[in-house]
C-alpha positions as CSV (number, residue, x, y, z in Angstrom):
1,X,0.0,0.0,0.0
2,X,2.9,2.3,0.7
3,X,4.0,2.1,-3.0
4,X,0.5,3.1,-4.2
5,X,0.4,6.1,-1.9
6,X,3.9,7.2,-3.1
7,X,3.0,6.6,-6.7
8,X,-0.2,8.8,-6.2
9,X,1.9,11.6,-4.8
10,X,4.2,11.5,-7.9
11,X,1.1,11.3,-10.2
12,X,-0.4,14.3,-8.5
13,X,2.7,16.4,-9.4
14,X,2.6,14.9,-12.9
15,X,-1.0,15.9,-13.3
16,X,-0.3,19.4,-11.9
17,X,2.4,19.7,-14.6
18,X,-0.1,18.7,-17.3
19,X,-2.5,21.4,-16.0
20,X,0.2,24.0,-16.0
21,X,1.3,23.1,-19.6
22,X,-2.2,23.8,-20.8
23,X,-2.6,27.0,-18.7
24,X,0.8,28.6,-19.3
25,X,1.4,29.4,-23.0
26,X,5.1,28.4,-23.1
27,X,6.7,25.6,-25.1
28,X,7.6,23.7,-21.9
29,X,6.7,20.0,-21.6
30,X,4.3,19.1,-18.9
31,X,6.8,16.7,-17.4
32,X,9.2,19.6,-16.8
33,X,6.5,21.6,-15.0
34,X,5.8,18.5,-12.9
35,X,9.4,17.8,-11.9
36,X,10.0,21.4,-11.0
37,X,6.9,21.4,-8.8
38,X,8.0,18.2,-7.1
39,X,11.5,19.7,-6.6
40,X,10.0,22.8,-5.0
41,X,7.8,20.7,-2.8
42,X,10.8,18.6,-1.7
43,X,12.9,21.7,-1.1
44,X,10.2,23.5,0.9
45,X,9.5,20.2,2.8
46,X,5.8,20.2,1.6
47,X,6.7,16.6,0.5
48,X,9.2,14.7,2.5
49,X,11.7,12.5,0.7
50,X,10.5,9.4,2.6
51,X,7.0,10.1,1.1
52,X,8.2,9.2,-2.4
53,X,11.6,7.5,-2.0
54,X,10.8,3.8,-2.5
55,X,8.6,4.3,-5.5
56,X,11.0,6.8,-7.0
57,X,13.9,4.3,-6.7
58,X,11.7,1.6,-8.3
59,X,10.8,3.9,-11.2
60,X,14.4,4.8,-11.8
61,X,15.3,1.1,-11.7
62,X,12.8,0.2,-14.5
63,X,13.5,3.4,-16.6
64,X,15.5,1.5,-19.3
65,X,12.3,-0.6,-20.0
66,X,10.5,2.6,-20.8
67,X,12.8,3.2,-23.8
68,X,11.8,0.0,-25.5
69,X,8.6,1.4,-27.2
70,X,10.6,4.4,-28.5
71,X,13.3,2.1,-29.9
72,X,10.7,-0.1,-31.6
73,X,9.0,3.0,-33.1
74,X,12.3,4.1,-34.4
75,X,12.9,0.7,-36.0
76,X,9.5,0.6,-37.5
77,X,10.0,4.0,-39.2
78,X,13.6,3.2,-40.3
79,X,12.7,3.8,-44.0
80,X,11.9,7.4,-43.2
81,X,14.8,7.9,-40.7
82,X,17.7,6.3,-42.7
83,X,17.9,9.1,-45.2
84,X,18.7,11.5,-42.4
85,X,20.6,9.1,-40.1
86,X,23.9,11.1,-40.4
87,X,22.1,14.3,-39.4
88,X,20.4,12.5,-36.4
89,X,23.8,11.1,-35.3
90,X,25.4,14.5,-35.5
91,X,22.7,16.2,-33.5
92,X,22.8,13.5,-30.9
93,X,26.6,13.7,-30.6
94,X,26.6,17.5,-30.3
95,X,23.7,17.7,-27.9
96,X,25.2,15.0,-25.7
97,X,28.5,17.0,-25.4
98,X,26.6,20.2,-24.7
99,X,24.4,18.6,-22.0
100,X,27.4,17.0,-20.4
101,X,29.3,20.3,-20.4
102,X,26.3,22.2,-19.0
103,X,25.8,19.6,-16.3
104,X,29.4,19.7,-15.3
105,X,29.5,23.5,-15.2
106,X,26.3,23.7,-13.1
107,X,27.7,21.0,-10.7
108,X,30.9,22.9,-10.3
109,X,29.0,26.2,-9.7
110,X,26.8,24.5,-7.0
111,X,29.8,22.9,-5.3
112,X,31.7,26.2,-5.2
113,X,28.6,28.0,-4.0
114,X,28.1,25.6,-1.1
115,X,31.8,26.1,-0.2
116,X,32.8,22.5,-1.0
117,X,35.7,21.2,-2.8
118,X,35.4,19.8,-6.4
119,X,38.7,17.8,-6.1
120,X,36.8,14.6,-5.5
């Protein structure tokens, strides 16, 4: 029963993100609104980590399974995609490097801001 309650809390924030994406006229995905709301609720202690921890870990553990439908869809539309495969690969490579660099810079900024050491 604990998992169901925790899953309902997560779904509540997901639903709130869906509502916000329809109300606010910005090109921001509903999942981003939901995760930001959940983050704010966790930081302000409206939701305690223990209220969602077990289900969150379970969802992270099964995350690779969630990519299977997308991979199958890509394989089914391979005839359309193969003409632009090189462009897709270039965009994926460039965006991966940009995201890794941005994540590293943000992490270094946060570590320095909190007065820690980034020497490992």
